[in-house]
VEXDREN-2710 file (C-alpha; in Angstrom, 1 decimal):
% VEXDREN-2710
k/r/px/py/pz
1/MET/60.8/72.9/28.6
2/GLN/61.4/70.5/31.5
3/VAL/57.7/70.3/32.1
4/ASN/57.0/69.4/28.4
5/GLY/59.7/66.7/28.5
6/PHE/58.1/65.3/31.7
7/PHE/54.7/65.0/30.0
8/GLN/56.2/63.4/26.8
9/LYS/58.0/60.7/28.9
10/LYS/54.9/59.9/30.8
11/ARG/52.8/59.5/27.7
12/PHE/55.5/57.2/26.3
13/ILE/55.2/55.0/29.5
14/THR/51.4/54.9/29.3
15/VAL/51.4/53.8/25.7
16/LEU/54.1/51.1/26.2
17/SER/52.2/49.8/29.3
18/ALA/48.8/49.5/27.2
19/PHE/50.8/47.7/24.5
20/VAL/52.2/45.2/27.0
21/LEU/48.8/44.6/28.6
22/PHE/47.1/44.0/25.2
23/THR/49.9/41.7/24.1
24/GLY/49.7/39.7/27.3
25/TYR/45.9/39.4/27.0
26/THR/46.2/38.1/23.4
27/ILE/48.7/35.5/24.4
28/TRP/46.7/34.3/27.3
29/SER/43.5/34.1/25.4
30/PHE/45.3/32.1/22.6
31/ALA/46.7/29.7/25.2
32/HIS/43.5/29.3/26.9
33/LEU/41.7/28.4/23.6
34/SER/44.5/26.0/22.6
35/PHE/44.7/24.1/25.9
36/MET/41.2/24.3/27.3
37/LYS/38.8/23.9/24.4
38/LYS/37.9/20.1/24.1
39/VAL/35.6/20.1/21.1
40/PRO/37.5/20.6/17.8
41/VAL/36.9/23.9/16.1
42/THR/36.2/21.9/12.9
43/GLU/33.0/20.4/14.3
44/ARG/29.9/22.4/13.6
45/THR/26.4/22.0/15.0
46/ALA/23.2/22.7/13.1
47/GLU/21.9/26.2/14.1
48/LYS/18.2/25.3/13.7
49/ASN/16.0/23.4/16.0
50/HIS/15.3/20.2/14.1
51/ALA/13.2/18.3/16.7
52/ARG/10.5/16.2/14.8
53/GLY/7.6/14.2/16.0
54/SER/7.4/10.4/15.8
55/ILE/5.3/8.2/13.7
56/VAL/4.0/5.1/15.7
57/ASP/1.5/2.5/14.9
58/ARG/-2.0/2.5/16.6
59/ASN/-0.6/0.8/19.7
60/GLY/2.4/3.3/20.0
61/LYS/5.0/1.1/18.5
62/PRO/7.7/3.3/17.0
63/LEU/7.9/3.3/13.2
64/ALA/9.8/6.6/12.6
65/VAL/11.8/8.3/15.4
66/GLN/14.1/11.3/15.6
67/THR/17.9/10.8/15.6
68/THR/21.1/12.8/14.8
69/PHE/23.5/12.0/11.9
70/TYR/26.6/13.8/10.8
71/THR/28.2/14.6/7.5
72/LEU/31.9/14.4/7.0
73/SER/33.5/17.1/4.8
74/VAL/37.1/18.0/4.0
75/THR/39.1/20.9/2.4
76/SER/40.7/18.7/-0.1
77/LYS/43.9/20.9/-0.7
78/ASN/44.7/20.8/3.0
79/VAL/44.5/17.0/3.5
80/PRO/48.1/15.9/4.2
81/SER/48.0/12.5/2.8
82/PRO/44.7/11.5/1.1
83/GLU/45.5/7.8/0.9
84/GLN/46.4/7.4/4.6
85/PHE/43.4/9.6/5.8
86/VAL/40.9/7.7/3.8
87/LYS/42.5/4.4/5.1
88/ASP/42.1/5.7/8.7
89/ILE/38.5/6.7/8.4
90/ALA/37.6/3.5/6.4
91/ALA/38.6/1.5/9.6
92/ILE/35.7/3.2/11.3
93/ILE/32.9/4.0/8.7
94/ASP/31.9/2.2/5.5
95/ILE/33.4/4.0/2.6
96/ASP/34.8/3.2/-0.8
97/GLU/38.5/4.0/-0.3
98/LYS/39.4/4.3/-3.9
99/ALA/36.5/6.6/-4.8
100/ALA/37.2/8.7/-1.7
101/VAL/40.8/9.3/-2.6
102/GLU/39.9/10.1/-6.1
103/LYS/37.3/12.6/-4.9
104/ILE/39.8/14.3/-2.7
105/GLU/42.4/14.5/-5.5
106/ASN/39.9/15.8/-8.0
107/THR/38.5/18.6/-5.7
108/LYS/41.6/20.5/-4.7
109/GLU/40.0/23.8/-5.9
110/SER/36.8/23.1/-3.9
111/PRO/36.3/24.8/-0.5
112/SER/34.6/21.7/0.9
113/THR/34.1/18.2/-0.3
114/VAL/31.7/15.8/1.2
115/LEU/33.1/12.3/1.9
116/LYS/30.3/10.7/3.9
117/LYS/26.8/11.3/5.0
118/ARG/24.6/9.7/7.7
119/ILE/27.3/9.1/10.1
120/THR/26.0/7.8/13.4
121/GLN/26.7/9.2/16.8
122/ASP/29.0/6.2/17.7
123/GLU/30.9/6.6/14.4
124/HIS/31.2/10.4/15.0
125/ASN/32.7/9.7/18.5
126/ALA/35.2/7.2/17.2
127/LEU/36.2/9.5/14.2
128/THR/36.8/12.5/16.5
129/ASP/38.9/10.4/18.9
130/MET/41.0/9.1/15.9
131/PHE/41.4/12.6/14.5
132/ALA/42.7/13.8/17.8
133/GLU/45.1/10.8/18.1
134/LYS/46.3/11.3/14.6
135/ASN/46.5/15.0/15.0
136/TYR/44.3/15.7/12.0
137/ARG/43.4/19.3/12.3
138/ASN/42.0/22.3/10.4
139/PHE/40.9/20.4/7.2
140/TRP/38.0/18.2/8.3
141/ARG/34.5/19.2/9.4
142/MET/31.5/17.1/10.8
143/ASP/28.1/18.9/10.5
144/LYS/25.3/17.7/12.7
145/VAL/22.1/17.1/10.6
146/PRO/18.7/15.9/11.5
147/GLY/18.0/12.2/11.0
148/ARG/15.4/9.5/11.2
149/ILE/15.6/5.9/12.2
150/TYR/12.9/3.4/11.0
151/PRO/12.9/0.6/13.4
152/GLU/10.8/-1.7/11.3
153/ASN/12.9/-1.2/8.2
154/ALA/10.7/-1.9/5.2
155/LEU/7.5/-2.6/7.1
156/ALA/4.6/-0.3/5.6
157/SER/7.4/1.7/4.0
158/GLN/5.4/3.5/1.3
159/LEU/2.8/4.4/3.8
160/ILE/5.3/5.8/6.5
161/GLY/7.4/7.6/3.9
162/TYR/10.9/8.9/4.1
163/MET/12.6/12.1/5.5
164/GLY/15.2/13.8/3.5
165/THR/18.6/15.1/4.7
166/GLU/17.2/18.6/5.1
167/GLY/14.7/17.4/7.7
168/ASN/11.6/17.5/5.6
169/GLY/9.3/14.7/4.6
170/LEU/9.7/13.5/1.0
171/SER/7.0/10.8/0.7
172/GLY/4.2/9.0/2.6
173/ILE/3.0/10.3/6.0
174/GLU/6.4/11.9/6.5
175/LEU/5.4/14.3/3.7
176/SER/1.7/14.6/4.2
177/GLN/2.0/15.3/7.9
178/ASN/5.2/17.2/7.6
179/ALA/3.7/20.3/9.2
180/LEU/2.6/18.4/12.3
181/LEU/5.8/16.4/12.6
182/SER/8.2/19.3/12.2
183/SER/9.0/21.6/15.2
184/ASN/9.3/24.8/13.1
185/LYS/6.2/27.2/12.9
186/GLU/6.8/29.4/10.0
187/THR/4.9/32.4/9.0
188/ASP/6.0/34.5/6.1
189/GLY/9.3/32.7/6.0
190/LYS/10.1/33.6/9.6
191/THR/10.3/31.1/12.5
192/GLN/7.9/32.2/15.4
193/GLY/8.2/31.6/19.1
194/THR/11.0/30.5/21.4
195/ASP/13.0/27.4/21.1
196/GLU/10.8/25.9/23.9
197/GLU/7.6/26.8/22.1
198/LYS/9.0/25.3/18.8
199/LEU/9.9/22.0/20.5
200/ARG/6.3/21.8/22.0
201/SER/4.8/22.3/18.6
202/THR/6.0/18.8/17.4
203/GLN/3.2/16.3/17.1
204/ASN/3.4/12.5/17.2
205/VAL/1.3/10.7/14.6
206/TYR/-0.4/7.4/15.6
207/LEU/-1.3/5.5/12.4
208/THR/-4.3/3.2/12.1
209/ILE/-2.1/0.3/11.1
210/ASP/-1.2/-2.5/13.7
211/SER/2.5/-3.2/13.0
212/SER/2.3/-6.8/14.3
213/LEU/-0.8/-7.6/12.1
214/GLN/1.1/-5.7/9.3
215/TYR/4.0/-8.0/9.6
216/LYS/2.0/-11.0/9.5
217/LEU/0.0/-10.1/6.4
218/GLU/3.2/-8.9/4.7
219/GLN/4.7/-12.4/5.1
220/ILE/1.6/-13.8/3.5
221/ALA/1.7/-11.4/0.7
222/ALA/5.4/-12.0/0.0
223/GLN/4.8/-15.7/0.0
224/ALA/2.1/-15.2/-2.6
225/MET/4.3/-13.0/-4.6
226/ASN/7.2/-15.4/-4.7
227/GLU/5.0/-18.5/-5.3
228/HIS/3.5/-16.9/-8.5
229/GLN/6.5/-15.0/-9.5
230/ALA/4.5/-11.8/-9.6
231/GLU/5.6/-8.4/-10.4
232/SER/3.9/-6.8/-7.4
233/VAL/1.3/-7.4/-4.6
234/MET/-1.1/-5.1/-3.1
235/LEU/-3.1/-6.0/0.1
236/ILE/-5.3/-3.8/2.3
237/ALA/-7.4/-4.7/5.4
238/SER/-9.7/-2.0/6.9
239/TYR/-12.3/-1.8/9.6
240/ALA/-15.5/-1.7/7.8
241/ARG/-17.4/0.6/10.1
242/THR/-14.7/3.2/11.0
243/GLY/-12.6/3.2/7.7
244/GLU/-9.4/2.9/9.7
245/ILE/-6.9/0.9/7.7
246/LEU/-5.4/-2.0/9.7
247/SER/-2.8/-3.1/7.2
248/TYR/-1.5/-1.5/4.0
249/ILE/0.8/-3.5/1.9
250/SER/2.7/-2.7/-1.3
251/LEU/5.3/-5.2/-2.4
252/PRO/8.1/-4.9/-3.4
253/SER/9.1/-2.4/-0.8
254/ALA/12.3/-0.6/0.3
255/ASN/14.1/-0.5/3.6
256/LEU/13.5/3.0/4.8
257/ASN/17.0/3.2/6.5
258/ASP/18.5/2.7/3.1
259/TYR/15.8/4.1/1.1
260/THR/17.5/5.8/-1.8
261/SER/19.7/2.9/-2.7
262/TYR/16.5/0.9/-3.8
263/PRO/15.1/1.0/-7.4
264/ALA/12.2/3.2/-8.2
265/GLU/9.7/0.3/-8.3
266/TYR/10.3/-0.6/-4.7
267/ARG/9.3/2.9/-3.7
268/ILE/5.8/3.1/-5.5
269/ASP/2.9/3.5/-3.3
270/ARG/0.8/1.2/-5.5
271/PRO/-2.5/1.1/-3.7
272/ALA/-2.7/4.9/-4.0
273/VAL/-1.1/5.7/-7.3
274/THR/-1.4/2.6/-9.5
275/VAL/-4.5/2.4/-11.8
276/TYR/-5.8/-0.8/-13.4
277/GLU/-8.9/-2.3/-14.7
278/PRO/-10.5/-4.4/-11.9
279/GLY/-12.2/-6.9/-14.1
280/SER/-15.1/-9.0/-12.5
281/VAL/-14.6/-7.6/-9.0
282/PHE/-16.4/-4.4/-10.3
283/LYS/-19.6/-6.4/-11.0
284/ILE/-20.7/-6.1/-7.4
285/PHE/-20.9/-2.4/-7.7
286/SER/-22.6/-2.5/-11.2
287/VAL/-25.2/-4.9/-9.9
288/ALA/-25.8/-2.7/-6.8
289/ALA/-26.4/0.3/-9.2
290/PHE/-28.9/-1.7/-11.3
291/LEU/-30.8/-2.9/-8.3
292/GLU/-30.9/0.4/-6.6
293/ASN/-32.1/2.1/-9.7
294/GLY/-35.0/-0.4/-10.0
295/SER/-33.7/-1.4/-13.5
296/ILE/-33.7/-5.0/-12.3
297/THR/-34.9/-7.1/-9.4
298/PRO/-33.4/-10.0/-7.7
299/ASP/-35.9/-12.3/-9.4
300/ASP/-35.2/-11.1/-13.0
301/SER/-33.5/-13.7/-15.2
302/PHE/-31.2/-13.1/-18.1
303/LYS/-30.3/-15.8/-20.6
304/CYS/-26.5/-16.4/-21.1
305/ASP/-25.6/-18.2/-24.3
306/GLY/-21.9/-17.7/-23.9
307/ILE/-21.6/-14.4/-25.7
308/TYR/-23.2/-10.9/-25.5
309/SER/-23.7/-9.7/-29.1
310/ARG/-25.6/-6.5/-30.0
311/LYS/-25.6/-4.0/-32.8
312/THR/-25.7/-0.4/-31.7
313/SER/-28.0/2.3/-33.3
314/GLY/-25.0/3.4/-35.2
315/GLY/-24.3/0.0/-36.6
316/GLU/-21.5/-1.0/-34.4
317/ARG/-21.3/-4.6/-33.5
318/ILE/-20.6/-5.3/-29.8
319/SER/-19.4/-8.8/-28.7
320/ILE/-18.4/-9.8/-25.2
321/LYS/-17.5/-13.3/-24.5
322/CYS/-18.5/-15.2/-21.4
323/LEU/-16.6/-18.0/-19.7
324/SER/-19.4/-20.4/-20.8
325/SER/-23.1/-20.7/-21.6
326/HIS/-24.8/-20.3/-18.1
327/GLY/-28.4/-20.4/-19.2
328/TYR/-31.0/-18.4/-17.4
329/VAL/-29.3/-16.6/-14.4
330/THR/-30.4/-14.1/-11.8
331/ALA/-28.2/-11.3/-10.5
332/LYS/-27.1/-13.6/-7.7
333/ASP/-26.2/-16.3/-10.2
334/ALA/-24.5/-13.8/-12.5
335/LEU/-22.1/-12.8/-9.7
336/LYS/-21.6/-16.3/-8.6
337/TYR/-20.5/-17.6/-12.0
338/SER/-19.1/-14.1/-13.0
339/CYS/-21.3/-14.0/-16.0
340/ASN/-20.3/-11.3/-18.5
341/ASP/-23.2/-11.9/-20.8
342/ALA/-25.8/-11.3/-18.0
343/LEU/-24.1/-8.1/-16.7
344/ALA/-23.9/-6.7/-20.1
345/GLN/-27.6/-7.3/-20.6
346/MET/-28.4/-5.7/-17.2
347/SER/-26.5/-2.6/-18.3
348/GLU/-29.1/-2.1/-21.1
349/THR/-31.8/-1.5/-18.5
350/ILE/-30.2/1.7/-16.9
351/ASN/-29.7/5.2/-18.4
352/THR/-25.9/5.7/-19.0
353/ASP/-25.8/9.0/-16.9
354/THR/-27.5/7.3/-14.0
355/PHE/-25.2/4.3/-14.1
356/LEU/-22.2/6.6/-14.1
357/LYS/-23.7/8.7/-11.2
358/TYR/-23.9/5.6/-9.1
359/LEU/-20.3/4.6/-9.8
360/HIS/-19.2/8.1/-8.8
361/LYS/-21.1/7.9/-5.6
362/PHE/-19.2/4.7/-4.9
363/GLY/-16.1/6.8/-5.2
364/PHE/-14.8/5.7/-8.6
365/GLY/-13.2/8.6/-10.7
366/GLU/-12.6/10.5/-7.4
367/LYS/-9.8/10.5/-4.8
368/THR/-10.6/8.8/-1.6
369/GLY/-9.0/11.7/0.3
370/VAL/-6.8/9.6/2.5
371/GLU/-3.8/11.2/4.3
372/LEU/-1.3/10.5/1.5
373/PRO/0.6/13.1/-0.6
374/SER/-0.3/11.5/-3.9
375/GLU/-3.4/9.7/-4.9
376/THR/-4.9/8.9/-8.2
377/LYS/-8.5/9.7/-9.3
378/GLY/-8.6/6.6/-11.5
379/ILE/-10.4/6.9/-14.9
380/LEU/-14.1/6.7/-15.2
381/LYS/-14.9/8.4/-18.5
382/ASP/-18.3/9.7/-19.6
383/GLN/-20.2/9.9/-22.8
384/ASN/-18.4/13.2/-23.7
385/ASP/-15.2/11.4/-23.7
386/ARG/-13.7/10.9/-27.2
387/LEU/-13.0/7.3/-26.3
388/TRP/-16.6/6.6/-25.4
389/SER/-18.3/4.1/-27.8
390/GLY/-21.4/2.0/-28.0
391/ARG/-19.7/-0.8/-26.1
392/SER/-18.5/1.3/-23.2
393/LYS/-21.5/1.0/-20.8
394/PRO/-21.7/-2.9/-21.0
395/THR/-17.9/-3.1/-20.9
396/ILE/-17.6/-0.9/-17.8
397/SER/-20.3/-3.0/-16.1
398/ILE/-17.9/-5.9/-16.2
399/GLY/-14.8/-3.9/-15.0
400/GLN/-13.3/-2.9/-18.3
401/GLU/-12.8/0.5/-19.8
402/VAL/-12.6/1.8/-16.2
403/SER/-9.4/2.3/-14.1
404/VAL/-9.4/2.1/-10.4
405/SER/-7.0/2.3/-7.4
406/ALA/-6.8/-0.4/-4.7
407/LEU/-7.9/2.2/-2.2
408/GLN/-11.0/3.1/-4.2
409/VAL/-12.1/-0.5/-4.4
410/VAL/-11.8/-0.8/-0.5
411/GLN/-13.7/2.4/0.0
412/ALA/-16.4/1.4/-2.4
413/ALA/-16.7/-2.0/-0.5
414/THR/-17.5/0.0/2.7
415/VAL/-20.7/0.8/1.1
416/ILE/-21.7/-2.9/0.8
417/ALA/-20.3/-3.5/4.4
418/ASN/-22.1/-0.6/6.0
419/ARG/-25.7/-1.1/4.9
420/GLY/-25.3/1.2/1.8
421/ILE/-23.3/4.0/3.5
422/LYS/-19.8/4.9/2.3
423/VAL/-17.3/5.3/5.1
424/PRO/-14.1/7.5/4.4
425/LEU/-10.8/5.7/4.8
426/THR/-8.1/6.9/7.0
427/PHE/-4.6/6.3/8.2
428/ILE/-4.6/8.6/11.3
429/HIS/-5.7/6.9/14.4
430/ARG/-4.8/10.0/16.8
431/ILE/-2.2/12.7/17.3
432/THR/-0.5/13.7/20.5
433/ASP/1.9/16.6/21.3
434/ALA/5.4/16.3/22.6
435/GLU/4.2/15.8/26.1
436/GLY/1.9/12.9/25.1
437/THR/-1.3/14.8/25.4
438/THR/-3.9/13.7/22.8
439/THR/-4.8/16.6/20.4
440/TYR/-6.8/14.6/17.8
441/THR/-8.7/11.3/17.8
442/HIS/-10.3/9.9/14.7
443/GLU/-14.0/9.7/14.7
444/THR/-15.9/8.4/11.8
445/ALA/-17.5/11.0/9.8
446/PRO/-21.2/10.6/8.8
447/GLY/-20.8/9.1/5.3
448/GLU/-23.0/9.4/2.2
449/ARG/-25.7/7.0/1.6
450/VAL/-25.0/5.4/-1.7
451/ILE/-27.6/2.5/-1.9
452/SER/-30.3/1.3/0.3
453/GLU/-29.8/-1.1/3.2
454/SER/-31.7/-3.8/1.3
455/THR/-29.5/-3.5/-1.8
456/ALA/-26.4/-3.7/0.2
457/ARG/-27.7/-6.8/2.1
458/TYR/-28.5/-8.5/-1.1
459/ILE/-25.1/-7.9/-2.6
460/LEU/-23.5/-9.3/0.6
461/GLU/-25.7/-12.4/0.2
462/CYS/-24.5/-12.7/-3.4
463/MET/-20.9/-12.4/-2.3
464/GLU/-21.4/-15.1/0.4
465/THR/-22.9/-17.4/-2.3
466/THR/-19.9/-16.7/-4.5
467/ALA/-17.6/-17.8/-1.6
468/ARG/-19.7/-20.8/-0.8
469/SER/-20.3/-22.3/-4.2
470/GLY/-19.0/-19.8/-6.9
471/THR/-15.8/-18.6/-8.3
472/GLY/-14.5/-17.7/-4.8
473/THR/-14.7/-21.1/-3.0
474/LYS/-11.0/-21.1/-2.1
475/ALA/-11.6/-17.9/0.0
476/SER/-14.3/-19.5/2.1
477/LEU/-13.7/-20.0/5.8
478/LYS/-14.9/-23.1/7.8
479/ASP/-16.2/-21.3/10.9
480/ILE/-17.0/-17.7/9.9
481/SER/-19.1/-16.3/7.1
482/ILE/-17.3/-14.4/4.3
483/GLY/-18.5/-12.8/1.1
484/VAL/-16.1/-12.3/-1.8
485/LYS/-15.9/-11.4/-5.4
486/THR/-13.0/-12.3/-7.6
487/GLY/-11.8/-10.8/-10.8
488/THR/-9.1/-11.7/-13.4
489/ALA/-8.4/-8.6/-15.5
490/GLN/-6.4/-8.6/-18.6
491/MET/-3.8/-5.8/-18.8
492/THR/-3.3/-3.7/-21.8
493/ASP/-0.3/-4.6/-24.1
494/LEU/1.4/-1.2/-24.6
495/SER/2.9/-2.3/-27.8
496/THR/-0.3/-3.1/-29.5
497/GLY/-2.9/-1.2/-27.5
498/LYS/-4.8/-4.3/-27.2
499/TYR/-5.5/-6.6/-24.2
500/SER/-2.6/-8.9/-23.4
501/THR/-2.9/-12.7/-23.7
502/THR/-0.2/-13.2/-21.1
503/ASP/-0.4/-10.3/-18.4
504/PHE/-3.3/-10.4/-16.0
505/ILE/-4.3/-8.7/-12.6
506/PRO/-6.1/-11.3/-10.4
507/ASN/-7.8/-9.5/-7.5
508/CYS/-10.3/-10.3/-4.9
509/ILE/-12.4/-8.3/-2.5
510/ALA/-13.9/-9.7/0.8
511/VAL/-16.1/-8.7/3.6
512/PHE/-16.6/-10.6/6.8
513/PRO/-18.4/-11.8/8.8
514/VAL/-21.3/-11.4/6.4
515/GLU/-23.9/-11.1/9.3
516/ASN/-22.1/-8.1/10.9
517/PRO/-19.3/-7.0/8.7
518/GLU/-16.2/-5.9/10.6
519/ILE/-13.4/-6.2/8.0
520/VAL/-13.0/-5.3/4.4
521/LEU/-9.9/-7.2/2.8
522/TYR/-8.6/-6.7/-0.7
523/ILE/-5.7/-8.2/-2.6
524/VAL/-4.2/-7.5/-6.1
525/ILE/-1.5/-9.6/-7.6
526/GLU/0.1/-8.0/-10.7
527/LYS/1.4/-10.3/-13.6
528/PRO/1.5/-13.7/-12.0
529/LYS/3.3/-16.4/-14.0
530/GLY/1.6/-19.7/-14.8
531/GLU/-1.8/-19.8/-13.1
532/THR/-3.7/-16.6/-13.6
533/TYR/-7.2/-17.5/-12.6
534/ALA/-8.2/-15.4/-9.6
535/GLY/-10.2/-18.1/-7.9
536/ARG/-7.2/-20.1/-7.8
537/ILE/-4.4/-17.7/-6.8
538/VAL/-5.8/-14.7/-4.9
539/ALA/-8.9/-16.4/-3.3
540/PRO/-6.6/-18.7/-1.3
541/VAL/-4.5/-15.7/-0.1
542/ILE/-7.8/-14.0/1.1
543/ALA/-8.7/-17.0/3.1
544/GLN/-5.1/-17.1/4.7
545/ALA/-5.2/-13.4/5.4
546/ALA/-8.6/-13.5/6.9
547/ASP/-7.7/-16.4/9.2
548/GLU/-4.8/-14.4/10.4
549/ILE/-7.0/-11.2/11.0
550/ILE/-9.7/-13.3/12.8
551/ASP/-7.2/-15.0/15.1
552/TYR/-5.2/-11.7/15.8
553/LEU/-8.3/-9.7/16.6
554/GLY/-9.9/-12.5/18.5
555/MET/-13.2/-12.5/16.5
556/ASP/-15.9/-14.9/17.1
557/ARG/-15.3/-18.0/15.0
558/ASP/-18.8/-19.4/15.5
559/GLN/-20.7/-17.1/13.1
560/ALA/-20.6/-19.1/10.0
561/PRO/-24.1/-20.4/9.1
562/SER/-24.7/-24.2/8.9
563/PHE/-26.6/-25.7/6.2
564/GLU/-28.7/-28.8/6.4
565/HIS/-30.2/-31.1/3.9
566/SER/-31.9/-34.5/3.8
567/GLY/-29.0/-36.4/2.4
568/TYR/-31.1/-37.3/-0.7
569/VAL/-30.1/-36.0/-3.9
570/THR/-32.0/-36.6/-7.1
571/ILE/-29.7/-37.7/-9.9
572/GLU/-30.8/-37.5/-13.5
573/GLY/-29.9/-40.8/-15.0
574/SER/-26.8/-42.7/-14.4
575/SER/-24.8/-41.8/-17.6
576/PRO/-21.1/-41.7/-17.2
577/ILE/-19.5/-38.2/-16.9
578/GLN/-17.8/-36.8/-20.0
579/VAL/-15.4/-34.0/-19.7
580/GLU/-14.8/-32.3/-23.1
581/ALA/-14.4/-28.8/-24.1
582/SER/-16.2/-27.3/-21.0
583/VAL/-16.5/-28.3/-17.4
584/PRO/-19.7/-30.4/-16.7
585/ASP/-22.1/-29.9/-13.8
586/PHE/-21.1/-32.4/-11.2
587/THR/-23.8/-31.2/-8.7
588/GLY/-25.5/-34.2/-7.2
589/ARG/-23.2/-36.9/-8.3
590/PRO/-22.2/-39.5/-5.8
591/LYS/-18.5/-40.2/-5.2
592/ARG/-18.7/-43.6/-6.9
593/ASP/-19.5/-41.7/-10.2
594/LEU/-16.3/-39.7/-9.7
595/LEU/-13.8/-42.5/-9.1
596/SER/-13.2/-43.2/-12.8
597/LEU/-12.2/-39.5/-13.4
598/LEU/-9.2/-39.8/-11.0
599/LYS/-7.7/-42.3/-13.5
600/SER/-7.8/-39.7/-16.2
601/GLY/-4.3/-38.3/-17.0
602/THR/-5.5/-35.1/-18.8
603/ILE/-7.3/-33.3/-15.8
604/LYS/-6.4/-33.3/-12.2
605/PHE/-9.4/-33.8/-9.8
606/GLU/-9.4/-33.0/-6.2
607/ILE/-12.3/-34.5/-4.3
608/HIS/-13.1/-33.2/-0.7
609/GLY/-15.5/-35.0/1.7
610/GLU/-17.8/-37.9/1.3
611/GLY/-21.3/-38.3/-0.2
612/TRP/-22.7/-36.2/-3.0
613/VAL/-21.3/-33.3/-4.9
614/VAL/-22.7/-30.0/-3.4
615/ARG/-20.3/-27.5/-5.1
616/GLN/-17.4/-27.4/-7.5
617/ASN/-14.7/-25.1/-8.6
618/PRO/-14.4/-23.9/-11.5
619/PRO/-18.2/-23.6/-12.1
620/ALA/-20.0/-25.7/-14.7
621/GLY/-19.4/-24.3/-18.3
622/SER/-15.9/-23.0/-17.6
623/PRO/-13.5/-23.9/-20.6
624/VAL/-11.3/-26.9/-20.1
625/THR/-7.6/-25.9/-20.2
626/LYS/-4.5/-27.8/-20.1
627/ASP/-3.3/-29.2/-16.8
628/MET/-6.3/-27.7/-15.0
629/THR/-7.5/-28.8/-11.6
630/ILE/-11.2/-29.4/-10.8
631/GLU/-12.3/-29.3/-7.1
632/LEU/-15.3/-31.1/-6.0
633/TYR/-16.9/-30.7/-2.5
634/LEU/-19.1/-33.6/-1.2
635/GLU/-21.4/-33.9/1.7
636/HIS/-23.7/-36.5/3.1
END
């Protein structure tokens, strides 16, 4: 009995000792956690590795870089004094105090209420210091989330795109190149590799655009948009031989650092997704198709009497008006004066399927394939389309009944600039890994031959003539050759289904220098107010933008051809100049015959130079409109 009592006593002491030791350890652990831990238990860090590659311009200037943001949340029912708490955080971060207090009061049953997203590191540090000072504990939380800083704000914003709060791209290059930029390699939903391997998998994307040139051209585009009170402006500059896009502008645009607060129209990637009828700009591609097919020759003449009027085999009457009666014109003259009548007549010489085949080869009705997440195919209907009619082919030839994107027009122009071969456009200059090693460099892919070199050369000559003495004279440059084609397209009135009498899309395509094309430049102004004639409002912007590009790239300015003449111009008679319903032909008139016109109060004349008139704008035969300006260029 004594032995049993001894063992019972010993067992009691052992259990008591274990209990004391356990209790002591628990108290020590609690004290250690309470007094030694510096980071509040209410701060959480994202578990996933969210490293993301950068987007930079062709020279390495940062356009989108990785950063860290924080999201502040609270357990509403545990906030001791919502008014005071919100007042304290409002002293550090930008927050609507009244709305924040109401949010806390109305979410008492919610386990977590978000008060503020995209808190910066500095704001995070200031908040945690304040929380410690005020002894705010156990009801707030700050979650670390991946973030993006866009150093150039709204520059090329639609191209760069935007990254959402979950760390994935939502638009632009951020979306289309998300797999390259993201650090996570996923297979069947499972992240593969170590953290180090995942970090190394990030890629940096070097865009083709030059941010400095982009900024300069955006200023020019914005000035044009404001001056003409336009709804939007698109401007694209591309290397003609490589297809690398130097500048990509869509205005209005949104600041990427505050992207979601902008209206939807500021976020539209217009050059890629907006479709419109290009009007007379399209004529260079139509004429190229006619020539390449052998349907016409450069020497063929077509009589323009001011209107194209035909009756189809089905009895349908087709009527297409022209700006004036141009008389007999060649293809070059037709482009120079933008003659609708002549183009419509040319369209009669080619089989419809053959004509459409050439337009498809130029890239119309097809996506260009650029590295953007959304791109339109445009609209190029065929004879099986229910809307096809007897007037469709001649109408398409002048740039109506066909819808294009700005990117399609630029890519089609590379055919003209590259001796008949189409060059694919691209926004990716090169790609590097996280250590800076180049993993990809853009190399121009062999393009498809669309037209012969001789046809391309002839179209360039026509475009140069248009810039020198046709509808695009305001785009001409003094010391470098340039070829242009302008167009003023009527927009469709959605309420009537007919062409609007007030809404237009003036646009202009340019290639320079003509002898050895380096740059394709294109501008579109949507719904300008007041003056809408493309030769007056977009051609000058082309000249201004081309000058900027030439100076920035250091291009040779001595490439413009010089023209000589004897100085003697034959003048038929000496009758006074009469300006009535249409603009007369001033060619060959001496300056003394023009002086009387300056006193006329109905039309404004601008006379440049001395001697005799060698060219004019607008061309002879154009209808006279109220408050119009006629420019006359004189040389000895």
